[in-house]
C-alpha positions in Angstrom: 0.2 -0.5 -0.4 1.0 3.4 -0.8 -0.5 6.2 1.2 -0.4 9.6 -1.0 -0.3 8.1 -4.4 -1.5 10.3 -6.5 1.1 13.1 -5.0 4.5 14.2 -6.6 6.5 11.3 -5.1 3.4 8.6 -4.7 2.6 8.9 -8.6 6.0 7.6 -9.5 6.9 5.4 -6.7 3.3 3.0 -7.7 4.8 2.7 -10.6 8.3 1.6 -9.4 6.7 -1.0 -7.2 4.4 -2.6 -9.9 6.9 -2.7 -12.2 9.0 -4.3 -10.0 6.3 -7.4 -8.9 4.6 -5.6 -6.0 0.4 -5.7 -6.2 0.5 -2.1 -5.4 -3.1 -0.6 -3.6 -2.9 3.1 -4.1 -4.3 5.1 -1.5 -5.5 8.9 -1.7 -8.1 11.2 -0.5 -9.5 10.8 -4.0 -8.8 7.1 -4.8 -7.3 8.3 -8.4 -5.0 6.9 -10.1 -1.8 8.2 -12.7 -2.6 7.2 -16.5 1.2 6.1 -16.7 0.4 3.0 -13.7 -0.5 -0.6 -14.9 -3.7 -1.6 -15.2 -3.7 -3.7 -11.9 -2.6 -1.3 -10.0 -6.1 -0.8 -7.0 -6.9 2.6 -5.5 -8.3 3.1 -2.3 -10.0 6.3 -0.8 -8.5 7.0 2.3 -8.4 9.9 5.0 -4.6 9.0 6.7 -6.3 11.0 9.8 -8.9 8.8 10.6 -8.0 5.7 12.3 -10.2 3.8 11.6 -10.6 4.6 7.4 -6.2 3.6 7.5 -6.8 0.4 9.2 -9.8 -0.6 7.4 -7.9 0.5 4.5 -4.1 -1.9 5.4 -6.8 -4.9 6.7 -5.4 -8.1 8.4 -2.0 -8.4 6.6 -0.1 -6.0 4.7 3.6 -7.0 3.2 4.6 -3.3 3.1 3.4 0.4 3.7 4.8 3.6 2.2 3.6 6.8 3.5 4.4 9.8 1.6 2.2 12.1 4.0 3.4 11.3 7.7 4.1 14.6 9.4 3.5 13.9 12.8 3.8 11.5 15.9 0.4 11.3 16.2 0.8 8.9 12.3 3.9 7.3 14.4 1.4 6.2 17.1 -1.2 4.9 14.3 1.6 2.3 12.7 1.9 1.3 16.6 -0.9 -0.2 16.5 -1.2 -1.3 13.4 2.6 -2.8 13.7 1.3 -6.5 13.7 -0.6 -6.3 10.5 2.4 -4.4 8.5 5.5 -6.5 7.1 7.3 -3.2 7.1 7.3 0.2 6.6 9.6 2.8 4.1 8.2 6.6 5.3 9.2 9.7 3.3 10.9 12.1 6.3 13.1 15.2 5.6 16.7 17.1 5.6 14.4 19.5 8.1 14.6 17.5 10.7 18.9 18.3 11.5 20.4 21.3 13.5 24.2 21.8 13.3 26.4 22.0 16.5 25.7 26.0 17.5 21.8 24.6 17.1 20.7 26.3 14.1 18.3 24.9 11.8 15.5 25.6 8.8 13.7 26.9 11.6 16.1 29.2 12.2 17.2 30.0 9.0 15.2 34.0 9.1 16.7 34.9 12.0 20.3 36.9 11.9 23.0 34.7 11.1 20.2 32.0 11.3 21.1 29.6 8.9 22.5 26.1 9.4 25.9 25.3 8.9 26.7 21.8 8.6 29.3 19.5 7.5 29.4 19.3 3.7 29.1 16.2 3.0 25.8 15.9 5.9 25.6 12.5 7.7 22.8 10.8 9.1 24.4 10.9 12.2 24.2 14.4 12.0 22.2 16.2 15.5 18.6 16.4 14.8 16.3 19.4 16.2 13.9 18.6 19.4 10.1 17.0 19.1 7.7 18.5 18.8 4.6 20.3 17.4 5.6 23.8 16.8 6.8 23.0 12.9 7.9 21.0 10.1 11.5 20.3 11.3 10.1 18.7 15.0 6.6 17.3 13.7 8.8 15.0 11.5 11.9 13.8 13.5 8.9 13.1 16.8 7.6 11.0 13.3 11.0 9.5 13.5 11.4 8.7 16.7 7.4 7.2 17.0 7.9 4.6 14.0 12.0 4.1 15.1 10.8 2.8 19.1 8.7 -0.1 17.2 12.0 -2.0 16.8 11.6 -5.7 15.6 7.7 -4.8 15.9 7.8 -3.1 12.7 11.2 -2.1 10.5 10.6 1.0 8.9 13.4 2.4 6.3 13.3 6.6 6.6 14.2 8.4 4.4 15.1 12.2 5.0 14.7 13.9 0.9 16.3 16.9 -0.1 14.5 19.4 -2.1 12.7 17.0 -4.6 11.7 17.9 -7.8 9.8 17.0 -10.6 6.0 17.2 -11.9 3.1 17.5 -9.7 4.7 19.8 -7.8 2.7 22.1 -5.7 5.8 24.3 -4.9 8.3 23.7 -7.1 11.5 25.2 -7.2 12.0 25.1 -10.6 8.8 27.3 -10.9 11.5 30.1 -10.2 13.7 30.0 -13.4 10.7 28.5 -16.1 8.7 31.3 -15.7 11.2 33.8 -15.7 12.2 32.2 -19.0 8.8 32.3 -20.7 8.1 35.8 -19.8 11.1 36.8 -21.5 13.7 37.9 -18.6 17.2 37.0 -19.8 19.0 39.1 -16.9 19.1 37.4 -13.5 20.5 38.1 -9.9 21.5 35.2 -7.7 23.2 36.5 -4.4 25.7 34.5 -3.2 27.7 34.0 -5.6 25.1 32.3 -7.3 26.8 29.6 -5.7 24.7 28.0 -2.8 23.6 24.3 -3.1 20.7 22.8 -1.6 21.1 18.8 -2.2 18.2 17.8 -5.0 16.5 14.4 -5.3 14.6 13.3 -8.4 11.2 12.2 -7.2 12.7 9.0 -9.9 15.6 8.2 -7.5 13.3 8.7 -4.3 11.1 5.9 -5.5 14.0 3.7 -6.3 15.4 4.2 -2.6 12.2 3.3 -2.0 12.0 -0.5 -4.0 15.4 -0.5 -2.6 14.4 -0.6 1.0 11.5 -2.5 0.5 13.5 -5.7 -0.5 15.5 -5.1 2.3 13.2 -4.3 5.5 15.4 -2.7 8.2 14.8 0.4 10.8 17.5 2.5 9.7 17.8 6.8 8.3 19.1 7.1 5.5 19.4 10.6 3.3 17.5 11.0 0.0 19.7 12.3 -2.9 20.2 12.7 -6.6 24.1 12.2 -7.5 25.3 15.2 -7.6 24.1 18.2 -5.9 24.4 21.6 -8.5 25.3 25.1 -7.1 21.9 27.4 -8.4 23.7 29.2 -11.0 24.3 25.8 -12.6 20.5 24.7 -11.7 19.8 28.0 -14.0 21.9 27.5 -17.0 20.3 23.3 -17.1 16.7 24.8 -17.2 18.0 27.4 -20.1 19.3 24.5 -22.0 16.4 22.4 -21.5 14.6 25.6 -22.4 16.7 26.8 -25.3 17.3 30.2 -23.9 20.7 32.6 -23.0 20.2 34.1 -20.0 22.8 36.2 -18.5 23.7 36.0 -14.6 24.8 39.0 -12.1 26.1 37.7 -9.4 26.2 39.6 -6.2 28.2 38.3 -2.9 26.6 37.6 0.2 22.8 38.4 0.7 20.5 39.5 -1.7 21.2 42.9 -1.7 17.5 44.3 -1.6 14.4 42.8 -1.4 12.9 40.6 -3.8 16.6 40.4 -5.5 18.5 37.3 -6.0 17.0 35.8 -3.7 15.3 31.8 -5.1 14.4 28.9 -3.9 18.2 27.5 -3.7 19.7 30.6 -2.3 21.0 29.4 1.2 23.8 31.2 3.0 26.0 27.7 3.6 25.6 24.2 1.8 23.4 21.9 2.1 24.7 18.6 0.6 23.7 14.8 2.7 26.1 12.3 2.4 25.0 9.3 0.4 26.8 6.5 1.3 24.8 4.7 3.9 22.0 4.7 1.3 24.9 3.2 -1.2 26.1 0.6 1.3 23.0 -0.8 3.0 20.8 -0.8 0.3 23.0 -0.8 -2.7 21.4 2.2 -3.9 22.8 4.0 -7.9 20.8 6.8 -8.7 18.7 6.4 -11.3 19.2 9.6 -13.5 20.6 13.2 -12.6 19.6 16.6 -11.6 19.8 17.0 -15.6 18.5 14.9 -17.3 15.4 14.6 -15.0 14.3 18.7 -16.3 12.5 18.5 -19.6 9.2 16.1 -17.6 9.8 18.7 -14.8 9.7 22.3 -17.1 7.1 20.6 -19.2 4.6 19.9 -17.1 5.5 23.3 -14.9 4.8 25.4 -18.6 1.8 23.5 -19.8 0.2 24.5 -16.4 1.0 28.5 -16.7 -0.1 28.8 -20.1 -3.2 30.2 -20.5 -2.9 31.7 -17.3 -3.0 35.5 -16.5 -1.7 35.1 -13.2 0.9 32.0 -12.1 -0.5 32.6 -8.5 -3.8 30.5 -9.3 -1.3 27.2 -10.6 1.1 27.3 -7.7 -0.9 29.6 -4.4 2.0 27.7 -1.9 4.9 29.3 -4.0 3.1 32.7 -3.7 2.5 32.0 0.3 5.9 31.5 0.6 8.4 32.3 3.0 10.4 34.3 -0.4 8.4 37.0 -1.1 7.6 37.9 -4.7 9.8 35.6 -6.7 8.7 37.7 -9.9 9.3 41.3 -8.4 10.6 42.4 -11.8 10.3 46.3 -10.9 12.3 45.5 -7.9 15.2 44.0 -10.0 15.2 45.9 -13.0 15.9 49.1 -10.3 18.4 47.3 -8.8 19.9 46.3 -11.9 19.9 49.8 -13.2 21.5 51.8 -9.9 24.1 49.0 -10.2 24.8 50.0 -13.7 24.8 53.7 -12.7 27.2 53.1 -10.2 29.5 50.3 -11.9 28.9 50.4 -15.5 27.5 47.0 -15.1 29.3 43.7 -15.6 28.3 40.2 -15.6 28.8 36.9 -14.8 
């Protein structure tokens, strides 16, 4: 059973498991199905917040549960009640659980000098935030600890995902560059010298990790990332290549130079690069795609979703309400570029 089967990652995971020989039940709120799934994939309607409905969907015996939408300690307690009915589980977690040695995490990134400084690469043994209910990261670590406490009763692989990318994401970071290209913007400003690195993971590589963990049940925590962590400048260039455009990049050392200028969904003061050696060692993980090779389907999906809309916010309200402010404040960017040109005579990298 895959819970959250029609979400961004669930869609690809259902297909990967079905093609690997599993008899898959795809559970989601709408009981929908993806056109790419084999015909024998069974669909069920499920509100995973409903304990009774979850118990009924699991039934008396299921070899594997893959959960894309578990977020809290309460969800861990659901598994505690159902542990004797489930062979093993693979549950999606997040790199948001990590904390640096000064107590900084993604929860503190908006504070002065609040962005965490993690080791590069970042191993699973890195300290984590305290469990709680206040933030995404504290809820995820509470989920992790509740599930790992089940021990031999229920072997659970927890996948600490990086920046997930692929089609069907309503908070796609790639939107930042795709929309700019569609709007004809041919100059962009990147803070931190364009060198920010925030480790991505393709939905296809996540599905491969799930497939491998399903075949090797165990209680473990593993990072989930692509084989490389490109810089934000490299990401922009890769999207340009897919879309067949040429863009001038102006880089700025340090933080964004003005509100809504130079900041992107990947912009970080310090690199976030996951150590993937544990997944390679324990599961035999080998990525099935790279960031650049997987981009076209994402770009095509984003362009199709934007087509015919006057306001991008209608298609991506989650991005519009995000912490970065106006992602496409072209007037602010043009004002800053004009001021820079007047002061320095321009120049770009």
